[in-house]
C-alpha positions as CSV (number, residue, x, y, z in Angstrom):
1,M,-23.6,12.4,-9.4
2,S,-19.8,11.9,-9.4
3,K,-18.2,9.2,-11.4
4,F,-15.6,7.1,-9.5
5,G,-12.8,5.1,-11.0
6,F,-10.9,2.4,-9.2
7,V,-7.4,1.2,-10.0
8,I,-6.4,-2.2,-8.7
9,L,-2.9,-3.5,-9.3
10,H,-2.8,-7.3,-9.5
11,Y,0.2,-9.7,-9.3
12,I,-0.3,-13.4,-8.7
13,A,-2.6,-13.2,-5.7
14,L,-5.9,-14.1,-7.5
15,D,-8.1,-14.6,-4.4
16,L,-7.1,-11.3,-2.9
17,T,-7.9,-9.4,-6.1
18,I,-11.3,-11.1,-6.5
19,Q,-12.2,-10.3,-2.9
20,C,-11.2,-6.7,-3.3
21,V,-13.0,-6.2,-6.6
22,D,-16.2,-8.1,-5.6
23,N,-16.4,-6.0,-2.4
24,I,-16.3,-2.8,-4.4
25,I,-18.9,-4.1,-6.9
26,N,-21.3,-5.4,-4.2
27,R,-20.9,-2.3,-2.0
28,F,-21.3,0.4,-4.6
29,S,-23.6,-1.3,-7.2
30,N,-25.9,1.8,-7.1
31,R,-23.1,4.2,-8.0
32,D,-21.5,5.2,-11.3
33,I,-18.2,3.4,-11.0
34,I,-15.6,1.8,-13.3
35,I,-12.9,-0.6,-12.1
36,T,-9.6,-1.1,-13.9
37,I,-7.5,-4.1,-12.9
38,I,-3.9,-4.1,-14.1
39,D,-2.2,-7.4,-14.2
40,N,1.5,-6.9,-13.8
41,A,2.4,-9.9,-16.0
42,S,1.6,-12.5,-13.4
43,P,3.5,-15.7,-14.2
44,N,0.6,-17.9,-12.9
45,N,-1.8,-16.7,-15.6
46,S,-4.1,-15.2,-13.0
47,G,-4.5,-12.0,-15.1
48,Q,-6.2,-14.0,-17.8
49,D,-8.3,-15.7,-15.1
50,L,-9.5,-12.3,-14.0
51,K,-10.2,-11.3,-17.6
52,N,-12.4,-14.4,-18.1
53,R,-14.2,-13.9,-14.8
54,Y,-15.2,-10.3,-15.4
55,Q,-15.5,-10.2,-19.2
56,S,-19.3,-9.8,-19.1
57,N,-19.2,-7.0,-16.5
58,S,-19.2,-3.6,-18.2
59,Q,-18.0,-1.9,-15.0
60,I,-14.7,-3.8,-14.9
61,E,-11.8,-3.7,-17.4
62,V,-8.8,-6.0,-17.0
63,I,-5.6,-4.9,-18.6
64,L,-2.9,-7.6,-19.2
65,H,0.4,-5.8,-19.1
66,N,3.4,-7.6,-20.8
67,K,5.9,-7.2,-17.9
68,N,6.1,-6.6,-14.2
69,D,6.6,-2.9,-14.0
70,G,6.3,-2.5,-10.3
71,F,4.0,-0.4,-8.2
72,A,4.3,3.1,-9.7
73,R,4.3,2.3,-13.4
74,G,1.7,-0.5,-13.0
75,N,-0.8,1.8,-11.3
76,N,0.0,4.6,-13.8
77,I,-1.3,2.3,-16.6
78,G,-4.7,2.2,-14.8
79,F,-4.6,5.9,-14.0
80,N,-4.0,6.8,-17.7
81,Y,-6.6,4.4,-19.0
82,L,-9.3,5.8,-16.8
83,K,-8.2,9.4,-17.5
84,D,-8.2,8.9,-21.3
85,H,-11.4,6.9,-21.6
86,F,-13.8,8.2,-18.9
87,N,-14.8,11.5,-17.4
88,I,-13.7,10.6,-13.9
89,D,-14.4,12.9,-11.0
90,F,-12.5,10.8,-8.4
91,M,-10.0,8.1,-8.9
92,I,-9.3,5.6,-6.0
93,V,-6.0,3.8,-6.4
94,M,-5.8,0.9,-3.9
95,N,-3.9,-2.3,-3.3
96,N,-5.7,-5.6,-3.9
97,D,-5.3,-6.3,-0.1
98,V,-7.4,-3.3,0.8
99,I,-11.1,-3.7,1.8
100,I,-13.6,-0.9,2.1
101,E,-16.3,-1.5,4.8
102,Q,-18.1,1.9,4.8
103,N,-21.2,1.8,2.7
104,D,-21.1,5.7,2.5
105,F,-17.4,5.8,1.6
106,L,-18.0,7.5,-1.8
107,E,-20.5,10.0,-0.4
108,K,-18.0,11.0,2.3
109,I,-15.3,11.6,-0.3
110,E,-17.7,14.0,-2.1
111,K,-18.4,15.8,1.1
112,L,-14.7,16.1,2.0
113,Y,-14.0,17.5,-1.5
114,D,-16.7,20.1,-1.0
115,K,-15.0,21.1,2.3
116,H,-11.3,21.0,1.3
117,Q,-11.1,21.0,-2.5
118,F,-8.3,18.5,-2.1
119,S,-6.1,17.1,-4.9
120,V,-5.1,13.9,-3.0
121,L,-7.1,12.4,0.0
122,G,-5.9,9.7,2.3
123,P,-8.2,7.7,4.6
124,D,-7.6,6.1,8.0
125,I,-5.8,2.9,7.0
126,Y,-6.0,0.2,9.7
127,A,-3.9,-2.9,9.3
128,P,-5.5,-5.7,11.4
129,N,-2.6,-8.1,11.2
130,L,-0.2,-5.4,12.5
131,N,-2.7,-3.7,14.8
132,N,-1.7,-0.2,13.7
133,H,-3.0,2.8,11.7
134,Q,-0.8,3.7,8.7
135,N,-1.9,7.2,7.9
136,P,-0.3,9.7,7.9
137,L,3.1,8.1,7.4
138,E,5.4,8.5,10.3
139,Y,8.5,7.6,8.3
140,Q,9.6,10.9,6.6
141,L,12.3,11.8,4.1
142,N,12.6,15.5,4.8
143,T,16.2,16.3,4.1
144,I,19.2,15.1,2.0
145,E,20.9,14.2,5.2
146,G,18.0,12.0,6.3
147,C,17.9,10.3,2.9
148,N,21.6,9.5,3.0
149,Y,21.2,8.2,6.5
150,W,18.7,5.6,5.3
151,I,20.7,4.7,2.3
152,K,23.7,4.0,4.5
153,K,21.5,1.9,6.9
154,Y,20.0,-0.2,4.1
155,K,23.4,-0.9,2.6
156,Q,24.7,-2.0,6.0
157,L,21.8,-4.3,6.4
158,L,22.5,-5.9,3.0
159,R,26.2,-6.4,3.8
160,K,25.4,-8.0,7.1
161,D,22.6,-10.1,5.8
162,N,24.5,-13.3,5.0
163,F,26.3,-13.4,8.3
164,N,23.1,-12.7,10.3
165,Y,21.1,-15.2,8.2
166,Y,23.3,-18.1,8.9
167,K,23.8,-17.1,12.5
168,L,20.0,-17.1,13.0
169,K,19.6,-20.4,11.2
170,I,22.0,-22.0,13.7
171,L,20.2,-20.3,16.6
172,H,16.8,-21.5,15.3
173,Y,18.0,-25.1,15.0
174,T,19.5,-25.0,18.5
175,V,16.4,-23.6,20.2
176,Y,13.7,-25.5,18.4
177,F,15.3,-28.9,17.8
178,W,17.3,-29.2,21.0
179,A,16.6,-26.7,23.7
180,K,12.8,-26.5,23.4
181,P,12.1,-30.3,23.5
182,L,14.4,-30.5,26.6
183,L,12.6,-27.7,28.4
184,K,9.3,-29.4,27.7
185,L,10.6,-32.6,29.2
186,L,12.0,-31.0,32.3
187,F,9.2,-28.4,32.9
188,P,6.0,-29.8,31.4
189,K,3.6,-27.8,33.6
190,K,5.4,-24.5,33.2
191,F,5.7,-24.9,29.5
192,S,2.0,-25.7,29.3
193,Q,1.0,-22.5,31.1
194,L,3.2,-20.5,28.8
195,T,1.8,-22.0,25.6
196,T,-1.9,-22.0,26.4
197,K,-2.2,-18.6,27.9
198,S,-4.2,-16.2,25.7
199,T,-6.0,-12.9,25.8
200,N,-9.2,-11.9,24.1
201,I,-9.0,-8.4,22.6
202,S,-11.7,-7.0,20.5
203,T,-11.0,-5.1,17.2
204,E,-12.2,-1.9,18.8
205,Q,-9.8,-2.3,21.7
206,M,-6.9,-3.0,19.4
207,K,-7.7,0.1,17.3
208,S,-7.9,2.3,20.4
209,S,-4.6,1.0,21.7
210,S,-2.6,1.9,18.5
211,R,-1.5,5.2,17.1
212,Y,-4.5,6.9,15.5
213,E,-4.7,10.4,14.1
214,Q,-8.3,11.5,14.9
215,S,-8.2,14.9,13.3
216,E,-8.0,16.0,9.6
217,Q,-4.5,17.1,8.6
218,E,-3.2,19.0,5.5
219,D,0.1,18.7,3.7
220,V,1.1,15.3,5.0
221,T,2.7,12.2,3.5
222,L,-0.1,9.7,2.8
223,Q,0.3,6.0,2.8
224,G,0.1,4.5,-0.7
225,S,-2.2,1.5,-0.3
226,C,-5.3,3.6,-0.8
227,L,-5.2,7.1,-2.3
228,I,-8.1,9.2,-3.7
229,F,-7.3,11.6,-6.5
230,S,-9.7,14.4,-7.4
231,K,-10.4,15.8,-10.8
232,S,-8.0,18.7,-10.4
233,F,-5.2,16.2,-9.8
234,I,-6.3,13.9,-12.7
235,Q,-6.5,16.8,-15.2
236,K,-3.2,18.3,-14.2
237,R,-1.0,15.3,-13.9
238,K,0.3,12.9,-16.6
239,Y,0.7,10.1,-14.1
240,A,-0.3,9.3,-10.5
241,F,3.1,8.1,-9.3
242,Y,6.7,9.1,-10.4
243,P,7.5,6.3,-12.9
244,K,11.2,5.8,-12.2
245,T,10.7,3.7,-9.0
246,F,9.8,0.0,-8.9
247,L,8.7,-0.3,-5.3
248,Y,8.7,1.9,-2.1
249,H,8.7,5.6,-1.3
250,E,6.1,6.4,-4.0
251,E,4.2,8.3,-1.3
252,H,7.2,10.5,-0.3
253,I,7.9,11.4,-3.9
254,L,4.2,12.1,-4.5
255,H,4.1,14.4,-1.5
256,L,7.2,16.2,-2.7
257,Q,5.7,16.7,-6.1
258,C,2.3,17.9,-4.7
259,R,4.2,20.5,-2.7
260,Y,6.1,21.7,-5.7
261,E,3.0,21.8,-7.9
262,G,0.7,23.4,-5.3
263,L,-1.6,20.4,-5.0
264,K,-3.3,20.0,-1.7
265,T,-3.0,16.7,0.3
266,I,-5.4,15.9,3.0
267,Y,-5.7,13.1,5.6
268,S,-9.2,12.5,7.0
269,P,-10.3,9.8,9.6
270,Q,-13.9,10.2,8.4
271,I,-13.2,7.6,5.7
272,S,-11.4,4.3,6.5
273,V,-10.2,1.1,5.0
274,L,-8.7,-2.2,6.2
275,H,-5.3,-3.1,4.8
276,Y,-4.0,-6.7,5.0
277,C,-0.5,-5.5,4.2
278,S,2.3,-7.4,2.5
279,S,-0.1,-10.2,1.5
280,T,1.4,-10.5,-2.0
281,T,5.1,-10.3,-1.0
282,N,4.4,-12.8,1.7
283,Q,3.2,-15.3,-0.9
284,L,6.1,-14.6,-3.2
285,F,9.2,-14.5,-1.0
286,S,10.7,-16.0,2.1
287,N,11.4,-13.5,4.9
288,R,15.0,-13.2,3.9
289,E,14.2,-12.5,0.2
290,K,11.5,-10.0,1.2
291,Y,13.8,-8.0,3.4
292,R,16.5,-8.0,0.8
293,L,14.0,-6.8,-1.8
294,Y,12.9,-4.1,0.7
295,W,16.4,-2.9,1.3
296,R,17.5,-2.9,-2.4
297,E,14.4,-1.1,-3.7
298,N,14.4,1.4,-0.8
299,I,17.9,2.5,-1.8
300,K,16.9,3.0,-5.5
301,S,13.8,4.9,-4.6
302,I,15.5,7.2,-2.1
303,K,18.1,8.1,-4.7
304,E,15.3,9.1,-7.1
305,Y,13.7,11.2,-4.3
306,I,17.1,13.0,-3.8
307,K,17.3,13.8,-7.5
308,L,13.8,15.4,-7.4
309,Y,14.4,17.2,-4.1
310,K,17.5,18.8,-5.5
311,Q,15.8,19.7,-8.8
312,Y,12.8,21.3,-7.1
313,N,15.0,23.3,-4.8
314,I,17.0,24.6,-7.7
315,N,13.9,25.6,-9.6
316,A,12.0,27.0,-6.6
């Protein structure tokens, strides 16, 4: 029977991590699993809370890192710990806002490996709060020209941010503190109809209405909130993610490296997870701060992608 390792990166959002970890333990209690939680130096001491909570469970190891190293380096700590201490057949690296609902999730991974001999496997990732499927990634970084286009776009957004921010603040104040009360007073019936109208859409209807890749695909960029690495990947690689990024585009760099190293990437809708995306950043930042972080770190990560792209093409 295969041994499965789970890597869960934690930062501040204690309840999310507990929900994620407890779901894994309860769902796969009959399987040979080990879970590594990496606390990225949470300032609210929640890493120690996790260590206290799970200290008596031999299937869970909590690692308290001494600084916030971001997504790639944080996950690499868990990847290397499992690689060095256990004979892992499959390693599942997943966000703490991801929930597995399939009881046969691990069995399906084994069957997919027998069929494809993959290095990296990506499941169908459905985001209920966004009503979309996130795998494979639509947003591509295929060329240097494409990379430079996005760097330019993000720089423009950063430059315009202050002006747009205060403009929207004034608009928000005008609409919600002056125009909206006046409209309610002048057109009470009409406003009531607008605010009380609702629709009942089931989860299945929402899923069927969004983009959904229903067939298996090879050599695609896989979304990073849940990735399954096979033994061939684990043995060959020193790390899961390129360690020079802090946040964003880890998936694109991973895909680039897998191509260069001859490692097979597969997307399969036979396995699926739920992703309640951006839950941690939503707790930490205002919308403005979140977008500025997104733009800044995208620029840095795309520049790292360009360096690797050029290096691989020179060495090809």
